[in-house]
C-alpha positions in Angstrom: 109.2 135.0 98.0 106.3 136.9 99.8 103.4 135.1 101.3 101.1 135.6 98.4 103.8 134.1 95.9 104.3 131.2 98.5 100.5 130.4 98.7 100.3 130.5 94.8 103.3 128.1 94.6 101.7 125.6 97.3 98.4 125.9 95.4 100.1 124.8 92.1 101.9 122.1 93.6 98.8 120.7 95.4 96.9 121.0 92.1 99.7 119.1 90.1 100.0 116.4 92.6 96.4 115.7 92.6 96.0 115.9 88.9 99.0 113.4 88.6 97.8 111.1 91.3 94.2 111.4 92.4 92.3 113.5 89.9 89.9 110.6 88.7 87.7 108.5 90.8 87.0 105.0 90.0 83.3 104.4 89.6 81.8 102.2 92.4 85.0 102.5 94.6 86.8 105.0 96.7 90.0 104.6 94.6 91.3 107.3 92.6 94.0 107.5 90.0 95.5 110.5 88.1 96.9 110.9 84.7 100.3 109.6 85.8 99.3 105.7 85.3 97.4 106.7 82.1 100.3 108.6 80.6 102.5 105.4 81.7 100.5 103.2 79.1 102.3 105.1 76.4 105.7 103.3 76.0 108.7 105.1 77.1 107.4 108.8 76.5 104.6 108.4 79.1 106.9 107.8 81.8 109.3 110.5 80.8 106.5 113.0 80.7 105.1 111.9 84.2 108.7 112.2 85.6 109.1 115.7 84.0 105.9 116.8 85.9 106.9 115.1 89.0 110.4 116.8 88.8 108.8 120.2 88.2 106.8 119.7 91.4 110.1 118.9 93.3 111.6 122.2 91.8 108.5 124.1 93.1 109.0 122.4 96.4 112.8 123.7 96.9 111.3 127.2 96.7 110.1 126.7 100.0 113.6 125.6 101.4 112.9 121.9 102.0 115.8 120.3 103.8 118.2 118.2 101.9 116.9 114.8 103.6 113.3 115.6 102.5 114.4 116.5 99.1 116.2 113.3 98.8 112.9 111.5 100.0 111.2 113.3 97.3 113.7 112.4 94.7 113.6 108.8 95.8 109.7 108.6 95.5 109.9 109.8 91.9 112.8 107.9 90.8 111.4 104.6 92.3 108.1 105.3 90.4 109.9 106.1 87.1 112.0 102.9 87.3 109.2 100.6 88.2 106.8 102.6 85.8 108.9 101.5 82.9 107.9 97.9 83.4 104.8 97.1 81.2 101.4 96.8 82.8 103.1 96.1 86.4 104.5 99.8 86.3 101.2 101.2 85.6 99.7 99.3 88.1 102.4 100.4 90.6 102.1 104.0 89.3 98.3 104.0 90.2 99.0 102.7 93.8 102.2 104.3 94.7 101.2 108.0 94.0 104.7 109.6 94.4 103.4 113.3 93.9 101.1 112.8 96.8 103.7 111.3 99.0 106.0 114.5 98.1 103.1 116.8 98.9 102.7 115.3 102.2 106.6 115.6 102.8 106.2 119.3 101.9 103.2 120.2 103.9 104.9 118.4 107.0 107.8 120.8 106.4 105.6 123.7 106.3 103.6 123.0 109.3 107.0 123.2 111.2 108.8 126.0 109.3 106.0 128.2 108.0 102.9 127.5 109.9 101.4 130.9 108.6 101.7 129.6 105.0 99.9 126.4 105.8 97.1 128.1 107.7 96.5 130.6 105.0 96.5 127.8 102.5 94.0 125.8 104.5 91.3 128.6 103.5 91.2 127.1 100.1 88.2 124.9 100.1 88.2 123.2 96.5 89.3 119.6 96.4 92.4 120.2 94.3 93.9 122.8 96.5 92.8 121.9 100.1 95.7 120.5 102.5 96.1 116.9 102.8 95.0 115.3 106.2 98.5 114.4 107.5 98.2 111.4 109.7 
């Protein structure tokens, strides 16, 4: 992939991750949820749809040559959220707090800061809330 394709892919990953985990602000609080816990309310199918979105995000991340150890962490994050997400009510609350897609985005951004700083720097120019880089602690 050339740098433009890499930037578009990173932008897509950021948008999907935030849509799934932090797109909706809870009024009166700083807490945010995404559509992941909302989809989880639909018995069975909701968790499958959420996991499919998360798997797509991981697939996109593999295009950046993410190392096997990081890939395993990403799969673990999604798998844990899927398994616990199947528990009625508790799973939906867990989904709202665990935010596996944001965790996976942080893993990818740490990888890019080390291996492809030019992509991360170019991506930092995006200023809208859905596509700007996470502030990595």
